[in-house]
C-alpha positions in Angstrom: 105.4 86.5 77.5 106.5 83.6 79.8 103.7 81.0 79.8 102.0 81.6 83.4 100.3 77.4 83.2 99.9 76.8 86.8 98.1 80.6 86.9 94.0 79.8 86.6 91.0 82.2 87.3 87.8 80.5 87.6 84.4 82.6 88.2 83.4 79.8 90.5 87.0 79.9 92.3 87.8 82.6 95.3 85.0 84.7 93.2 87.6 85.1 90.4 91.1 86.6 91.3 93.9 84.7 90.1 94.8 81.0 92.0 97.0 78.4 91.8 96.6 75.2 89.5 92.8 76.5 90.5 93.2 75.7 94.1 91.8 78.0 96.2 95.2 79.4 97.1 95.3 83.1 95.7 97.6 84.4 94.4 97.9 87.4 96.4 98.5 85.1 99.9 101.2 84.0 98.4 102.7 87.5 97.5 101.5 88.9 101.9 103.1 86.1 102.3 106.9 86.9 100.3 106.2 90.7 101.2 106.1 89.9 105.1 109.3 88.1 104.6 108.1 84.3 104.9 110.6 82.3 102.7 109.4 80.4 99.7 110.2 77.0 102.1 107.7 78.7 104.5 105.0 79.0 102.1 106.1 75.6 100.9 105.4 74.6 104.6 102.1 76.4 104.9 100.7 74.9 101.7 102.0 71.3 101.2 99.7 71.0 98.5 102.2 74.2 96.8 105.5 73.8 94.3 108.3 75.9 94.2 107.2 76.5 90.3 103.3 77.7 92.2 105.3 80.3 93.9 107.8 81.8 90.9 104.4 81.9 88.7 102.7 83.9 91.4 105.7 86.3 91.4 105.8 86.5 87.2 102.4 86.8 86.8 102.4 89.7 89.3 105.1 91.3 87.7 102.9 91.0 84.5 99.6 92.8 85.8 101.5 95.6 87.5 103.6 95.9 83.9 100.3 96.6 82.4 99.2 98.7 84.3 99.0 102.8 82.9 99.3 105.6 84.5 98.4 109.3 83.4 100.2 111.7 84.8 98.4 115.4 84.2 101.0 117.7 83.4 101.7 120.7 84.8 
């Protein structure tokens, strides 16, 4: 797996949710903005302290979390 050095988890910041570089900007906020058709440029405008690589790592983190989920499908 690629290094995700911009994603931090600290129980004392945002209730332990994954954040960007320890700031109070959560990965979920970025993902929700992307899901609402916001562009990376719009996200960076809304949060000038972010960098484009922060957004990319948020996406990579989400893909990693989802790929790690195991779903048990009952047999018929």
